[in-house]
Backbone as CSV, one residue per row, in Angstrom:
resi,resn,N_x,N_y,N_z,CA_x,CA_y,CA_z,C_x,C_y,C_z
1,UNK,0.838,-1.206,0.000,0.000,0.000,0.000,0.864,1.244,0.000
2,UNK,0.287,2.353,-0.477,1.041,3.594,-0.593,1.434,4.157,0.750
3,UNK,0.732,3.734,1.817,1.034,4.273,3.137,2.351,3.752,3.692
4,UNK,2.906,2.700,3.098,4.160,2.141,3.601,5.360,2.973,3.189
5,UNK,5.175,3.832,2.227,6.281,4.664,1.762,5.907,6.126,1.919
6,UNK,6.606,6.882,2.815,6.274,8.279,3.029,6.434,9.081,1.749
7,UNK,5.533,10.019,1.573,5.585,10.862,0.380,6.796,11.769,0.404
8,UNK,7.378,11.996,-0.767,8.521,12.902,-0.882,8.030,14.331,-0.957
9,UNK,8.914,15.314,-0.662,8.530,16.708,-0.805,8.104,16.997,-2.240
10,UNK,7.193,17.955,-2.455,6.712,18.258,-3.801,7.856,18.668,-4.727
11,UNK,7.774,18.228,-5.987,8.777,18.626,-6.975,8.587,20.098,-7.331
12,UNK,9.681,20.762,-7.646,9.630,22.180,-7.977,9.598,22.383,-9.483
13,UNK,8.640,23.182,-9.938,8.558,23.546,-11.344,9.540,24.675,-11.638
14,UNK,9.710,24.973,-12.918,10.635,26.043,-13.314,10.244,27.380,-12.678
15,UNK,8.934,27.665,-12.633,8.466,28.915,-12.024,8.815,28.977,-10.541
16,UNK,8.791,27.823,-9.867,9.150,27.784,-8.453,10.627,28.113,-8.246
17,UNK,11.479,27.606,-9.129,12.906,27.914,-9.039,13.154,29.406,-9.266
18,UNK,12.385,30.020,-10.184,12.526,31.456,-10.409,12.114,32.241,-9.164
19,UNK,11.036,31.813,-8.518,10.605,32.454,-7.274,11.669,32.305,-6.191
20,UNK,12.289,31.128,-6.125,13.332,30.884,-5.127,14.531,31.805,-5.358
21,UNK,14.907,31.989,-6.619,16.023,32.890,-6.944,15.676,34.334,-6.581
22,UNK,14.442,34.750,-6.905,14.006,36.106,-6.557,14.033,36.313,-5.048
23,UNK,13.604,35.310,-4.300,13.630,35.404,-2.841,15.065,35.492,-2.321
24,UNK,15.973,34.757,-2.944,17.374,34.802,-2.510,17.976,36.186,-2.722
25,UNK,17.577,36.846,-3.811,18.067,38.206,-4.069,17.510,39.177,-3.021
26,UNK,16.203,39.041,-2.726,15.579,39.922,-1.740,16.185,39.725,-0.353
27,UNK,16.418,38.483,0.027,16.999,38.209,1.340,18.512,38.399,1.348
28,UNK,19.146,38.277,0.187,20.593,38.457,0.134,21.014,39.845,0.586
29,UNK,20.167,40.834,0.300,20.487,42.196,0.713,20.362,42.428,2.203
30,UNK,19.682,41.528,2.933,19.445,41.774,4.356,20.735,41.770,5.167
31,UNK,21.709,40.923,4.790,22.972,40.890,5.522,23.722,42.213,5.354
32,UNK,23.696,42.733,4.127,24.355,44.023,3.876,23.639,45.159,4.609
33,UNK,22.303,45.225,4.455,21.539,46.285,5.104,21.718,46.254,6.621
34,UNK,21.686,45.043,7.203,21.832,44.916,8.657,23.214,45.337,9.117
35,UNK,24.239,44.966,8.341,25.616,45.303,8.715,25.816,46.818,8.722
36,UNK,25.172,47.521,7.785,25.263,48.986,7.748,24.522,49.588,8.932
37,UNK,23.304,49.102,9.193,22.464,49.691,10.235,23.008,49.446,11.634
38,UNK,23.627,48.271,11.862,24.071,47.918,13.209,25.236,48.794,13.670
39,UNK,25.857,49.530,12.754,26.935,50.445,13.141,26.396,51.651,13.915
40,UNK,25.096,51.963,13.759,24.528,53.146,14.409,23.353,52.852,15.329
41,UNK,22.742,51.667,15.183,21.526,51.377,15.942,21.641,50.038,16.670
42,UNK,20.987,49.900,17.841,20.985,48.619,18.556,20.213,47.558,17.769
43,UNK,20.581,46.286,17.919,19.937,45.212,17.155,18.414,45.163,17.291
44,UNK,17.887,45.289,18.514,16.443,45.195,18.696,15.707,46.332,17.995
45,UNK,16.295,47.520,18.007,15.676,48.659,17.320,15.635,48.418,15.815
46,UNK,16.689,47.824,15.274,16.732,47.513,13.836,15.610,46.528,13.489
47,UNK,15.424,45.517,14.330,14.368,44.531,14.077,12.997,45.195,14.125
48,UNK,12.781,46.082,15.112,11.498,46.778,15.215,11.219,47.614,13.967
49,UNK,12.211,48.374,13.544,12.025,49.209,12.356,11.787,48.336,11.131
50,UNK,12.504,47.232,11.055,12.368,46.336,9.901,10.944,45.801,9.782
51,UNK,10.422,45.225,10.859,9.087,44.623,10.760,7.983,45.681,10.800
52,UNK,8.218,46.781,11.544,7.208,47.835,11.614,7.002,48.527,10.277
53,UNK,8.101,48.885,9.617,7.996,49.507,8.291,7.426,48.525,7.271
54,UNK,7.801,47.245,7.404,7.266,46.233,6.484,5.746,46.136,6.620
55,UNK,5.253,46.155,7.862,3.804,46.100,8.080,3.127,47.330,7.491
56,UNK,3.712,48.507,7.707,3.135,49.747,7.168,3.136,49.741,5.643
57,UNK,4.140,49.105,5.053,4.205,49.035,3.589,3.185,48.047,3.031
58,UNK,2.962,46.946,3.748,2.074,45.897,3.239,0.590,46.200,3.450
59,UNK,0.238,46.878,4.512,-1.174,47.104,4.826,-1.931,47.830,3.708
60,UNK,-1.406,48.955,3.178,-2.131,49.598,2.074,-2.139,48.771,0.796
61,UNK,-1.061,48.035,0.546,-1.017,47.172,-0.633,-2.077,46.073,-0.513
62,UNK,-2.228,45.548,0.697,-3.244,44.531,0.954,-4.637,45.071,0.640
63,UNK,-4.880,46.298,1.050,-6.193,46.913,0.810,-6.428,47.141,-0.676
64,UNK,-5.396,47.631,-1.368,-5.522,47.873,-2.803,-5.789,46.574,-3.565
65,UNK,-5.265,45.475,-3.035,-5.460,44.171,-3.681,-6.824,43.568,-3.359
66,UNK,-7.617,44.277,-2.552,-8.945,43.778,-2.199,-8.931,42.671,-1.174
67,UNK,-7.847,42.599,-0.383,-7.722,41.571,0.643,-7.843,42.195,2.029
68,UNK,-8.083,41.374,3.019,-8.202,41.860,4.390,-7.599,40.843,5.351
69,UNK,-7.117,41.335,6.484,-6.580,40.450,7.506,-7.723,39.707,8.199
70,UNK,-7.527,38.440,8.525,-8.570,37.698,9.242,-8.768,38.260,10.648
71,UNK,-9.902,37.942,11.267,-10.208,38.471,12.588,-10.337,37.392,13.657
72,UNK,-10.265,36.136,13.265,-10.440,35.079,14.264,-9.175,34.894,15.100
73,UNK,-9.366,34.506,16.339,-8.259,34.380,17.294,-7.269,33.288,16.887
74,UNK,-7.787,32.208,16.330,-6.908,31.101,15.962,-5.866,31.495,14.928
75,UNK,-6.295,32.227,13.905,-5.357,32.653,12.868,-4.343,33.641,13.425
76,UNK,-4.814,34.551,14.272,-3.882,35.529,14.847,-2.915,34.871,15.823
77,UNK,-3.357,33.850,16.531,-2.426,33.107,17.388,-1.335,32.463,16.530
78,UNK,-1.737,31.947,15.351,-0.763,31.360,14.433,0.174,32.427,13.877
79,UNK,-0.348,33.620,13.585,0.503,34.720,13.121,1.566,35.054,14.170
80,UNK,1.151,35.098,15.438,2.105,35.407,16.505,3.147,34.306,16.650
81,UNK,2.714,33.055,16.510,3.670,31.953,16.554,4.661,32.011,15.408
82,UNK,4.162,32.314,14.214,5.028,32.419,13.049,5.955,33.617,13.183
83,UNK,5.427,34.725,13.693,6.264,35.907,13.886,7.396,35.642,14.863
84,UNK,7.110,34.843,15.895,8.140,34.503,16.882,9.235,33.649,16.254
85,UNK,8.826,32.600,15.518,9.794,31.656,14.955,10.513,32.192,13.723
86,UNK,9.807,32.979,12.905,10.340,33.373,11.597,10.893,34.795,11.577
87,UNK,10.565,35.579,12.598,11.032,36.975,12.646,11.779,37.285,13.931
88,UNK,11.042,37.285,15.022,11.581,37.817,16.273,12.845,37.095,16.719
89,UNK,12.776,35.769,16.829,13.946,35.013,17.295,15.112,35.093,16.306
90,UNK,14.913,34.719,15.015,16.079,34.725,14.108,16.612,36.117,13.800
91,UNK,15.735,37.122,13.629,16.209,38.472,13.331,17.103,38.982,14.456
92,UNK,16.640,38.819,15.699,17.421,39.305,16.839,18.758,38.570,16.948
93,UNK,18.724,37.252,16.752,19.959,36.473,16.857,20.948,36.829,15.756
94,UNK,20.455,36.997,14.518,21.351,37.309,13.400,21.939,38.710,13.537
95,UNK,21.088,39.692,13.830,21.588,41.063,13.941,22.565,41.178,15.093
96,UNK,22.242,40.528,16.228,23.172,40.557,17.358,24.466,39.822,17.004
97,UNK,24.350,38.663,16.349,25.540,37.908,15.981,26.455,38.680,15.054
98,UNK,25.858,39.505,14.162,26.668,40.278,13.220,27.419,41.430,13.881
99,UNK,27.106,41.713,15.136,27.905,42.711,15.850,29.239,42.122,16.294
100,UNK,29.372,40.798,16.215,30.576,40.128,16.720,31.303,39.272,15.685
101,UNK,30.622,38.873,14.612,31.291,38.102,13.562,30.979,38.729,12.212
102,UNK,31.776,38.393,11.211,31.616,38.980,9.888,30.424,38.426,9.137
103,UNK,30.023,39.160,8.095,28.867,38.757,7.289,29.102,37.422,6.582
104,UNK,30.359,37.166,6.165,30.654,35.927,5.451,30.412,34.700,6.312
105,UNK,30.945,34.716,7.534,30.741,33.588,8.439,29.268,33.474,8.824
106,UNK,28.611,34.620,9.010,27.176,34.606,9.334,26.376,33.949,8.208
107,UNK,26.727,34.261,6.954,26.019,33.681,5.811,26.234,32.169,5.743
108,UNK,27.457,31.709,6.037,27.735,30.277,6.022,26.928,29.569,7.109
109,UNK,26.923,30.120,8.306,26.168,29.505,9.398,24.672,29.535,9.115
110,UNK,24.201,30.609,8.503,22.786,30.711,8.156,22.408,29.695,7.073
111,UNK,23.383,29.329,6.252,23.129,28.371,5.169,22.940,26.948,5.679
112,UNK,23.072,26.742,7.001,22.757,25.426,7.564,21.241,25.241,7.718
113,UNK,20.458,26.271,7.427,18.997,26.176,7.580,18.395,24.975,6.839
114,UNK,18.748,24.713,5.560,18.164,23.534,4.892,18.505,22.223,5.600
115,UNK,19.713,22.143,6.160,20.105,20.923,6.866,19.234,20.719,8.098
116,UNK,19.049,21.781,8.877,18.165,21.697,10.036,16.736,21.363,9.596
117,UNK,16.299,21.963,8.487,14.907,21.793,8.061,14.613,20.372,7.618
118,UNK,15.524,19.761,6.862,15.257,18.383,6.424,15.217,17.440,7.620
119,UNK,15.996,17.742,8.655,15.989,16.902,9.848,14.709,17.116,10.655
120,UNK,14.323,18.398,10.846,13.104,18.706,11.600,11.878,18.176,10.851
121,UNK,11.847,18.384,9.521,10.707,17.913,8.726,10.604,16.392,8.767
122,UNK,11.740,15.717,8.774,11.736,14.251,8.821,11.073,13.753,10.104
123,UNK,11.315,14.463,11.203,10.775,14.048,12.497,9.312,14.462,12.663
124,UNK,8.971,15.669,12.196,7.665,16.250,12.510,6.608,16.090,11.420
125,UNK,6.999,15.669,10.224,6.016,15.556,9.140,6.019,14.144,8.563
126,UNK,4.967,13.854,7.813,4.900,12.560,7.129,5.156,12.683,5.632
127,UNK,5.065,13.909,5.092,5.185,14.076,3.647,6.484,14.746,3.202
128,UNK,7.360,15.108,4.144,8.641,15.725,3.764,9.770,14.969,4.445
129,UNK,9.872,13.683,4.128,10.865,12.826,4.756,12.250,13.011,4.132
130,UNK,13.259,12.746,4.948,14.644,12.844,4.505,14.953,11.725,3.528
131,UNK,15.582,12.094,2.415,16.026,11.106,1.424,17.522,11.267,1.221
132,UNK,18.209,10.217,0.790,19.661,10.321,0.581,20.044,11.425,-0.407
133,UNK,19.275,11.552,-1.515,19.623,12.578,-2.503,19.432,13.979,-1.938
134,UNK,18.408,14.150,-1.079,18.179,15.471,-0.487,19.285,15.825,0.494
135,UNK,19.676,14.884,1.336,20.761,15.125,2.282,22.064,15.399,1.541
136,UNK,22.354,14.599,0.501,23.576,14.810,-0.284,23.560,16.172,-0.960
137,UNK,22.400,16.556,-1.502,22.294,17.847,-2.160,22.503,19.004,-1.207
138,UNK,21.932,18.914,-0.005,22.094,19.978,0.998,23.555,20.098,1.416
139,UNK,24.214,18.953,1.640,25.625,18.982,2.042,26.504,19.536,0.919
140,UNK,26.194,19.170,-0.326,26.929,19.740,-1.471,26.745,21.250,-1.536
141,UNK,25.512,21.698,-1.356,25.237,23.130,-1.385,25.940,23.870,-0.275
142,UNK,25.939,23.292,0.930,26.620,23.917,2.057,28.121,24.002,1.804
143,UNK,28.698,22.942,1.224,30.118,22.970,0.855,30.377,24.061,-0.177
144,UNK,29.426,24.228,-1.110,29.569,25.279,-2.106,29.566,26.667,-1.489
145,UNK,28.733,26.872,-0.460,28.706,28.172,0.230,30.047,28.448,0.889
146,UNK,30.634,27.413,1.511,31.945,27.574,2.159,33.010,27.936,1.129
147,UNK,33.015,27.215,0.005,34.001,27.495,-1.054,33.782,28.881,-1.640
148,UNK,32.520,29.242,-1.862,32.185,30.533,-2.453,32.675,31.697,-1.607
149,UNK,32.370,31.661,-0.323,32.743,32.773,0.559,34.220,32.719,0.901
150,UNK,34.759,31.511,0.973,36.180,31.369,1.267,36.392,30.529,2.508
151,UNK,37.088,29.396,2.370,37.326,28.542,3.542,38.036,29.260,4.677
152,UNK,38.790,30.323,4.344,39.506,31.039,5.393,38.563,31.681,6.401
153,UNK,37.309,31.932,5.962,36.324,32.508,6.881,36.066,31.569,8.045
154,UNK,36.182,30.259,7.799,35.961,29.279,8.847,37.043,29.339,9.915
155,UNK,38.139,30.065,9.616,39.167,30.262,10.633,38.646,31.032,11.828
156,UNK,37.541,31.757,11.622,36.936,32.488,12.724,36.074,31.634,13.623
157,UNK,35.850,30.368,13.238,35.043,29.480,14.071,35.722,29.278,15.421
158,UNK,34.960,29.427,16.467,35.499,29.250,17.809,35.949,30.541,18.451
159,UNK,36.153,31.583,17.636,36.595,32.857,18.190,35.497,33.574,18.948
160,UNK,34.315,33.574,18.372,33.139,34.176,19.011,32.044,33.112,19.049
161,UNK,32.236,32.163,19.959,31.363,30.983,19.985,29.907,31.371,20.223
162,UNK,29.678,32.300,21.140,28.298,32.678,21.477,27.584,33.264,20.262
163,UNK,28.282,34.125,19.524,27.681,34.733,18.337,27.402,33.683,17.267
164,UNK,28.319,32.726,17.121,28.123,31.668,16.126,26.956,30.760,16.503
165,UNK,26.827,30.466,17.788,25.682,29.669,18.249,24.382,30.440,18.009
166,UNK,24.444,31.766,18.156,23.255,32.593,17.918,22.788,32.460,16.468
167,UNK,23.718,32.503,15.506,23.343,32.378,14.097,22.801,30.981,13.810
168,UNK,23.420,29.961,14.397,22.908,28.597,14.235,21.518,28.464,14.869
169,UNK,21.314,29.151,15.988,19.990,29.166,16.615,18.954,29.796,15.700
170,UNK,19.359,30.844,14.974,18.459,31.481,14.009,18.109,30.506,12.893
171,UNK,19.106,29.760,12.409,18.861,28.776,11.349,17.885,27.706,11.827
172,UNK,18.033,27.246,13.066,17.122,26.243,13.619,15.710,26.810,13.766
173,UNK,15.627,28.077,14.175,14.315,28.720,14.309,13.627,28.831,12.949
174,UNK,14.396,29.176,11.909,13.843,29.214,10.552,13.327,27.838,10.129
175,UNK,14.039,26.779,10.547,13.621,25.422,10.190,12.247,25.110,10.802
176,UNK,12.078,25.408,12.081,10.786,25.180,12.727,9.707,26.076,12.116
177,UNK,10.079,27.301,11.744,9.111,28.209,11.130,8.605,27.661,9.805
178,UNK,9.497,27.047,9.033,9.085,26.480,7.748,8.030,25.399,7.921
179,UNK,8.214,24.579,8.944,7.226,23.525,9.216,5.935,24.137,9.758
180,UNK,6.052,25.062,10.690,4.884,25.712,11.292,4.072,26.472,10.243
181,UNK,4.760,27.095,9.288,4.094,27.950,8.305,3.252,27.213,7.289
182,UNK,3.342,25.893,7.261,2.536,25.129,6.300,1.035,25.255,6.579
183,UNK,0.678,25.684,7.801,-0.744,25.815,8.147,-1.408,26.998,7.444
184,UNK,-0.619,27.871,6.799,-1.181,29.051,6.134,-1.438,28.821,4.649
185,UNK,-1.437,27.575,4.200,-1.555,27.280,2.773,-2.818,27.861,2.144
186,UNK,-3.897,27.927,2.917,-5.166,28.387,2.356,-5.312,29.902,2.352
187,UNK,-4.385,30.609,2.969,-4.433,32.068,2.988,-3.591,32.640,1.849
188,UNK,-3.991,33.775,1.259,-3.134,34.428,0.257,-1.786,34.800,0.884
189,UNK,-0.676,34.608,0.167,0.649,34.906,0.726,0.773,36.321,1.278
190,UNK,0.142,37.302,0.630,0.247,38.677,1.102,-0.433,38.855,2.460
191,UNK,-1.541,38.148,2.666,-2.243,38.207,3.955,-1.366,37.608,5.054
192,UNK,-0.767,36.452,4.778,0.086,35.798,5.769,1.309,36.654,6.095
193,UNK,1.936,37.221,5.067,3.109,38.073,5.290,2.753,39.286,6.141
194,UNK,1.619,39.922,5.835,1.204,41.106,6.586,0.873,40.742,8.030
195,UNK,0.148,39.647,8.219,-0.193,39.220,9.569,1.030,38.884,10.387
196,UNK,1.996,38.225,9.766,3.203,37.836,10.477,4.007,39.040,10.945
197,UNK,4.289,39.991,10.045,5.115,41.141,10.446,4.358,42.067,11.394
198,UNK,3.037,42.130,11.269,2.243,42.936,12.199,2.310,42.341,13.603
199,UNK,2.177,41.015,13.687,2.260,40.343,14.985,3.642,40.517,15.603
200,UNK,4.675,40.419,14.778,6.039,40.596,15.283,6.239,42.006,15.822
201,UNK,5.689,43.002,15.122,5.806,44.385,15.573,5.181,44.563,16.948
202,UNK,4.008,43.988,17.153,3.324,44.085,18.448,4.162,43.438,19.551
203,UNK,4.799,42.301,19.253,5.594,41.591,20.259,6.863,42.340,20.637
204,UNK,7.523,42.924,19.646,8.835,43.498,19.928,8.775,44.950,20.397
205,UNK,7.673,45.631,20.140,7.577,47.053,20.490,7.832,47.315,21.972
206,UNK,7.153,46.632,22.907,7.421,46.911,24.324,8.839,46.529,24.752
207,UNK,9.397,45.476,24.124,10.763,45.058,24.458,11.758,46.154,24.086
208,UNK,11.600,46.707,22.877,12.501,47.773,22.419,12.322,49.033,23.265
209,UNK,11.077,49.339,23.616,10.826,50.539,24.427,11.534,50.445,25.770
210,UNK,11.565,49.254,26.363,12.215,49.081,27.663,13.731,48.947,27.546
211,UNK,14.189,48.216,26.522,15.617,47.900,26.417,16.440,48.997,25.747
212,UNK,15.931,49.535,24.647,16.729,50.473,23.846,16.327,51.941,24.030
213,UNK,15.064,52.160,24.399,14.530,53.535,24.474,14.951,54.324,23.223
214,UNK,14.482,53.913,22.053,14.976,54.471,20.785,14.770,55.971,20.640
215,UNK,13.811,56.557,21.360,13.601,58.006,21.257,14.768,58.792,21.849
216,UNK,15.640,58.124,22.613,16.805,58.801,23.180,18.038,58.679,22.291
217,UNK,17.957,57.872,21.237,19.111,57.648,20.360,19.282,58.809,19.390
218,UNK,20.519,59.089,18.982,20.731,60.140,17.977,20.126,59.750,16.636
219,UNK,19.785,60.744,15.837,19.193,60.492,14.524,20.191,59.759,13.626
220,UNK,19.791,58.633,13.043,20.717,57.898,12.167,21.058,58.694,10.909
221,UNK,22.157,58.314,10.284,22.582,58.962,9.046,21.666,58.566,7.894
222,UNK,21.791,59.293,6.788,20.995,58.987,5.604,21.261,57.591,5.079
223,UNK,22.525,57.168,5.151,22.875,55.820,4.685,22.162,54.751,5.502
224,UNK,22.133,54.950,6.825,21.455,53.996,7.690,19.956,53.986,7.432
225,UNK,19.359,55.151,7.220,17.923,55.229,6.939,17.579,54.504,5.636
226,UNK,18.430,54.666,4.632,18.208,53.951,3.369,18.350,52.444,3.554
227,UNK,19.304,52.051,4.386,19.481,50.623,4.660,18.261,50.056,5.370
228,UNK,17.705,50.817,6.305,16.501,50.365,7.008,15.319,50.241,6.049
229,UNK,15.220,51.185,5.119,14.135,51.128,4.130,14.282,49.894,3.247
230,UNK,15.503,49.627,2.794,15.751,48.435,1.979,15.467,47.159,2.745
231,UNK,15.867,47.159,4.025,15.636,46.003,4.879,14.145,45.723,5.042
232,UNK,13.351,46.791,5.198,11.912,46.627,5.434,11.145,46.292,4.156
233,UNK,11.395,47.065,3.086,10.571,46.925,1.884,10.998,45.731,1.032
234,UNK,12.299,45.621,0.769,12.778,44.554,-0.116,12.996,43.234,0.622
235,UNK,13.761,43.316,1.736,14.177,42.089,2.416,13.144,41.554,3.394
236,UNK,12.025,42.275,3.585,10.988,41.796,4.495,9.627,41.744,3.807
237,UNK,9.089,42.899,3.384,7.749,42.914,2.768,7.690,42.033,1.529
238,UNK,8.512,42.357,0.533,8.510,41.586,-0.711,8.957,40.154,-0.462
239,UNK,10.000,40.000,0.348,10.562,38.670,0.572,9.541,37.718,1.186
240,UNK,8.753,38.196,2.143,7.821,37.286,2.797,6.600,36.961,1.950
241,UNK,6.229,37.835,1.057,5.170,37.478,0.106,5.656,36.315,-0.764
242,UNK,6.906,36.418,-1.249,7.485,35.335,-2.050,7.641,34.067,-1.220
243,UNK,8.087,34.229,0.026,8.327,33.089,0.910,7.058,32.278,1.139
244,UNK,5.966,32.941,1.492,4.734,32.214,1.788,4.098,31.642,0.516
245,UNK,4.334,32.285,-0.609,3.863,31.724,-1.869,4.583,30.405,-2.160
246,UNK,5.896,30.413,-1.965,6.684,29.194,-2.174,6.321,28.116,-1.160
247,UNK,6.159,28.515,0.096,5.866,27.558,1.148,4.570,26.798,0.868
248,UNK,3.575,27.515,0.339,2.294,26.868,0.044,2.379,25.967,-1.180
249,UNK,3.345,26.241,-2.062,3.443,25.476,-3.307,4.388,24.287,-3.220
250,UNK,5.529,24.456,-2.536,6.561,23.410,-2.619,7.015,22.882,-1.262
251,UNK,6.440,23.380,-0.163,6.788,22.845,1.149,8.002,23.508,1.773
252,UNK,8.250,23.140,3.029,9.293,23.797,3.817,10.698,23.438,3.363
253,UNK,10.954,22.135,3.123,12.321,21.721,2.811,12.800,22.280,1.475
254,UNK,11.891,22.514,0.551,12.276,23.146,-0.716,12.447,24.656,-0.552
255,UNK,11.551,25.286,0.204,11.591,26.744,0.344,12.880,27.215,1.011
256,UNK,13.336,26.500,2.051,14.518,26.972,2.777,15.816,26.750,2.010
257,UNK,15.738,26.125,0.830,16.934,26.049,-0.018,17.415,27.438,-0.404
258,UNK,16.549,28.438,-0.193,16.919,29.813,-0.523,18.181,30.246,0.210
259,UNK,18.417,29.702,1.419,19.600,30.133,2.174,20.899,29.689,1.508
260,UNK,20.832,28.656,0.655,22.015,28.268,-0.113,22.249,29.229,-1.272
261,UNK,21.187,29.878,-1.732,21.292,30.775,-2.888,21.598,32.219,-2.501
262,UNK,21.432,32.547,-1.224,21.642,33.938,-0.811,23.088,34.400,-1.047
263,UNK,24.123,33.648,-0.620,25.495,34.114,-0.870,25.833,34.304,-2.354
264,UNK,25.528,33.316,-3.241,25.831,33.569,-4.657,25.018,34.716,-5.246
265,UNK,23.783,34.901,-4.792,22.984,36.026,-5.273,23.649,37.352,-4.917
266,UNK,24.114,37.442,-3.671,24.773,38.671,-3.231,26.045,38.939,-4.036
267,UNK,26.821,37.880,-4.306,28.065,38.056,-5.060,27.794,38.403,-6.522
268,UNK,26.797,37.768,-7.119,26.463,38.074,-8.506,25.931,39.500,-8.640
269,UNK,25.179,39.952,-7.651,24.709,41.347,-7.662,25.891,42.306,-7.602
270,UNK,26.859,41.987,-6.747,28.053,42.823,-6.667,28.824,42.835,-7.974
271,UNK,28.853,41.706,-8.654,29.542,41.598,-9.938,28.830,42.398,-11.028
272,UNK,27.500,42.276,-11.078,26.723,42.917,-12.139,26.506,44.407,-11.890
273,UNK,26.258,44.784,-10.630,25.923,46.174,-10.311,27.157,47.001,-9.982
274,UNK,28.069,46.421,-9.205,29.224,47.180,-8.745,30.500,46.867,-9.520
275,UNK,30.427,45.904,-10.428,31.615,45.562,-11.211,32.660,44.794,-10.443
276,UNK,32.270,44.165,-9.317,33.225,43.400,-8.530,33.663,42.159,-9.315
277,UNK,34.959,41.831,-9.208,35.515,40.701,-9.938,35.280,39.423,-9.142
278,UNK,34.746,38.396,-9.805,34.535,37.107,-9.158,35.726,36.200,-9.416
279,UNK,36.262,35.620,-8.358,37.423,34.738,-8.485,36.999,33.360,-8.974
280,UNK,37.998,32.563,-9.334,37.721,31.190,-9.737,37.076,30.408,-8.610
281,UNK,37.488,30.701,-7.360,36.892,30.026,-6.206,35.405,30.333,-6.104
282,UNK,35.042,31.588,-6.398,33.625,31.979,-6.331,32.800,31.195,-7.349
283,UNK,33.338,31.083,-8.573,32.623,30.330,-9.600,32.528,28.851,-9.220
284,UNK,33.609,28.305,-8.624,33.590,26.905,-8.199,32.551,26.688,-7.104
285,UNK,32.469,27.625,-6.175,31.476,27.529,-5.104,30.062,27.553,-5.653
286,UNK,29.812,28.451,-6.613,28.473,28.528,-7.207,28.143,27.258,-7.986
287,UNK,29.168,26.669,-8.614,28.942,25.415,-9.336,28.562,24.286,-8.372
288,UNK,29.221,24.246,-7.217,28.893,23.246,-6.210,27.472,23.430,-5.682
289,UNK,27.093,24.680,-5.452,25.731,24.970,-4.994,24.725,24.522,-6.051
290,UNK,25.017,24.842,-7.302,24.139,24.425,-8.391,24.023,22.918,-8.471
291,UNK,25.144,22.215,-8.302,25.133,20.756,-8.334,24.293,20.200,-7.186
292,UNK,24.420,20.832,-6.019,23.617,20.404,-4.872,22.130,20.569,-5.127
293,UNK,21.743,21.704,-5.719,20.330,21.942,-6.020,19.807,20.966,-7.078
294,UNK,20.664,20.654,-8.062,20.281,19.674,-9.084,20.075,18.294,-8.448
295,UNK,20.948,17.963,-7.483,20.808,16.679,-6.796,19.508,16.624,-5.997
296,UNK,19.166,17.732,-5.337,17.928,17.791,-4.560,16.716,17.672,-5.486
297,UNK,16.770,18.370,-6.614,15.671,18.307,-7.573,15.516,16.882,-8.127
298,UNK,16.659,16.262,-8.445,16.666,14.841,-8.790,16.332,14.481,-10.218
299,UNK,15.605,15.343,-10.941,15.105,14.943,-12.246,16.210,14.748,-13.280
300,UNK,17.209,15.633,-13.275,18.292,15.507,-14.244,19.086,14.227,-14.011
301,UNK,19.434,13.947,-12.737,20.176,12.733,-12.430,19.366,11.488,-12.775
302,UNK,18.049,11.548,-12.568,17.186,10.405,-12.889,17.209,10.122,-14.392
303,UNK,17.157,11.195,-15.197,17.206,11.025,-16.654,18.545,10.440,-17.096
304,UNK,19.646,10.936,-16.501,20.970,10.427,-16.847,21.104,8.957,-16.449
305,UNK,20.554,8.630,-15.272,20.630,7.246,-14.801,19.864,6.310,-15.724
306,UNK,18.683,6.737,-16.167,17.902,5.914,-17.083,18.605,5.761,-18.424
307,UNK,19.241,6.877,-18.869,19.931,6.833,-20.163,21.140,5.911,-20.123
308,UNK,21.874,5.934,-18.999,23.073,5.097,-18.870,22.689,3.651,-18.568
309,UNK,21.684,3.489,-17.692,21.323,2.144,-17.248,20.503,1.362,-18.242
310,UNK,19.776,2.051,-19.103,18.911,1.353,-20.077,19.114,1.920,-21.476
311,UNK,20.337,1.756,-22.058,20.590,2.341,-23.364,19.696,1.779,-24.448
312,UNK,19.382,0.476,-24.374,18.524,-0.109,-25.396,17.140,0.483,-25.364
313,UNK,16.639,0.654,-24.113,15.304,1.242,-23.960,15.279,2.660,-24.438
314,UNK,16.402,3.402,-24.164,16.453,4.807,-24.554,16.443,4.945,-26.058
315,UNK,17.144,4.021,-26.761,17.214,4.158,-28.219,15.930,3.690,-28.879
316,UNK,15.224,2.750,-28.238,14.017,2.231,-28.867,12.818,3.119,-28.660
317,UNK,12.906,4.053,-27.749,11.744,4.865,-27.429,11.588,6.031,-28.328
């Protein structure tokens, strides 16, 4: 019977891969924006501005789209749970961690999210079980991130253990959020994104008021204000609409593959927009990441295996 074999995660169509790449670009900028902002503002204040501005940006767009936020307690309780796992905990840990370690090491540690997710999904779900090709693909992709950013970055491992554990904690929180967020499949992605960032804003506002007292801080520079705007509009509002759209279509273990694509997206943007030169190591790292994603997708390897294993069948068909 079919129940003896757990269902595999949904296969990704070409449009899904395009959405994943777009999400990686939107989230790729968050490390840069956060690194700029943290030079002038406390981490909790940055998180508040990020989710608060994102909510303010999404609410009118939601209205223009003819959508509305739900009013039942159950959905809002889920929004608060998602905001805790997908925003409040990881945002605070990542921004705080970046005050002590570099963006490169932070990106590598954050790229462990797919590894955590396949393990959490294997334990907590019946339809997103761990498979050898998925585990191999995730490990290949993670190796590609290390090669891309530079193995020398790993020399910083152990220097700021608490900060590194914080980033890994953020990756684990994202993994649980991916599984938790599957309950929003029936809601439009824009509604879920707006509800999530609104709930996060409500949760973090009193914490920031007590801890940072932001009204006493000096006015940030124009560069920092622009970084906060980019963080809120691009890396939060737009990113979460894409995220929840993907989550409803392809599941958690596929959606979090975006963390493997964030470093190459950031480097390619620097190459195309700023004219930065990409080294051979960077290209090798991106090739490894691509190979890992191809392994996870599985279809190309399956075709090659059939072609090699059954040449007579291939020629007769």
